[in-house]
N, C-alpha and C positions, 0 to 999 in steps of 0.2 A: 726108467728111460725117460729123456727129456721128450715132451710132447711137442709135434709138429706144429709150426704156427697156425693157429686157427684161421687166420685170415687169409693164408695161403690156400688152405683146404676150400674155404668158402671160394677164392677166386678161381681154383681149378674147376670146381664143379659149375661154376659160371661159365668158364671157357668151354667146358664140355658140352653144355647145354646151348650156348649161344654161337659157337665158332665150330667145334668138331663135328657135331652132329648133323648140321646143315652142310658140311663139306666133307662128308665121309668118303665120296668117292675120290676127291683130291687126295686125302690123306692114304688112302689105299694104294692109290698110283704112286704116290711118293714112297710108300713103303715097299711096293713091288718093283719099281723100275729105278729108285734112287734119284738123286738131286741133279738138276742141271741148269743152276744158275748163271747167267752171264755177267754178273757184276760181283766182284769182291768188293767189300766195304771196311775200311780200317777206321774204328771210331773209338772214342774215348768210353771208359766204363762208367762214367758219370750217369747216375740214375734218372737224370733229367733229359737225356739225350738218347732217345731209342731209336736208331735207324728205320727199324721196321715201321713203326708210327709214323716217322717224318716223311718216308717214302710210300706209304699205304702199301706195303709189301704183303702178301700173301706166302705162307710156307714154301720153301723151295725156291723162292725167287731172289734173294740175297744171301751171299756167304759172306757173314759178318765175323771179323776179328775185332775184339774190343780190349783195350788195355789203357793205362794210365797216359792221359794226354795225347792219344791217338798217334803213339810213336812208332816208327819203323827203324830198328836198329840197321847199321850198315852191313853189308855182307861179311861174313868171318865164319870160319869153321873150326876154330880153337877152342871154343867152350864147350860146354856139355849139354845144355839144354836151351832150344831155340824155339818158343812156343810161335812166335810172330813169323820166323821163318819157315816152319813146318808148315803153318796155315797157307803161307805164300805160296809154297812149293805145291802144296796139295792143290789149291785153287788153280795154279797156272798150268801145271803138268797133267792132272788128273781130271779136274772139272772143265778146263780150258775155258776159264772165264774171259771175256772180251775187254772188260773194263776193272780197272783197280782205281777206287775211289778213297782218298784219305780226307775224312771229315772232322774238322775241329769244331771248337764252339766257345761262345762267350762265357765268361767266368769261370775257366777251367783250373780247378785247384791244383792240378799238377803243374800246370804253367805258372801259376802264381808262387808255388814253392820254388820253381827255378829261378824265377824272377827276383824273388826275395831272399833265396837262399835258406829259407827257413827249415826244410828237411834237414839240412846239414848240420843244424845247430840241435837236433834232436837225436840223442845218444841212441834212443830205442828204434829210431827209423834207419834200419840196416839197408833196406833196398831202394827207397824211394830217391834218395838222394844220387845214388848212382845211377838210376835209370834216367832221372831227369838232367843229368849231367850231358845227354845228348845234345842239349839244348845250350850248352856253354858258350859256342861261338855266337849263336843267333842272340844269346841274351847280351853279350858284351857288345855286339853291333847295334842293338836297339837302345841301350843305355848311352852309347857313345854318340849315336846320331840324333837321339831325342832327349837332351839333358833338360829342356824346359818343359817338357810334356807332364801330365800329371800321371799318377800311378796306374789309374784305370786305362788311360790312353796307352801308357807302355804296355800293360797287361795285353790289350788287344792286339798290339803291334806283334807282340812276342807269339800270341796264339797263332797269328796268320804266318809268322816266320816258321813257327813249329810246322805247319803244315808243308812249307816248301821244304823244310829239312827233311821230313818224311819221304817227300817225291824224290828229293836229291839222293837219299840213302836207298830208296827202291831201286834206282838206276844203277846202283853198284852190284845188284844180282845178275849173273850171267845170264840166266834163262830170262830176265826181263829184257836185259839189253838185246838179247836174240829176237824175242818175241816183238818187241817194240820196232826193231829196225825191220821186221818183216811185216809190220802193219796187222798183227794179230792180237796185239793187246794195246790199250790206250790208259794212260795214266791221268788222273783228275784231282784237284784239290777243291775242298768245299768246306764252307763256314757257317754254322748254324747259331743264331742269335736265340737264345731262349726266350726272352722277354718279348721280342717283336714276333718272333716266328717267322723270320725272314732267313732265307738261304741264300748265300753268294758263293760263286764259283770262281777259281782262278784262271785268268787268261794268262797261260804260260809264256807267252810271247812279251808281254808287257810287264808281268809279274804283279798285276792289279787284281783284285777281286771285284766282281759286281753282281748286284742282286738280279736273280732270275725270277 
């Protein structure tokens, strides 16, 4: 049998000693009464971007859905498996979250693959290319409008447009349309710069991001 990674075992014991034991009452409360976060966060699965760390969240405070490039597909019921849609449905209808935040980040590998179309060239990449095709329209728009820009500048622009695309797709879900119209849920866009540690949020009226 393959041995469980030793460094994970060490880190677990560190967690048990430093975090769990001093907060046993909180964990027992969560186990007994369940979770009641008021924020759902859609984030990239990139290991450098951890929502709980960025927002100093304790267990039970954030309902996090992570996937490649923090994308939300548009609403549809024809497919077989819908991980993002199921998480959204649970957060909105069961947990009754009040905010849904889509958080992108600098240097996103998924967005870079979409921009350069590299995944489509890899015959063994069965899923990434199709998943990142959600950014096809945004990609063409960025390339057309910013022909004189560097590759890194275009990447950042597409990362920001990816956040807007996910927000647009969120609003195709009937439950979000109804809840947002009643003021029961608010949608937000955010962008984390890994190297600088800065967080920018989207002004949805102007379409611009600003640091907070």
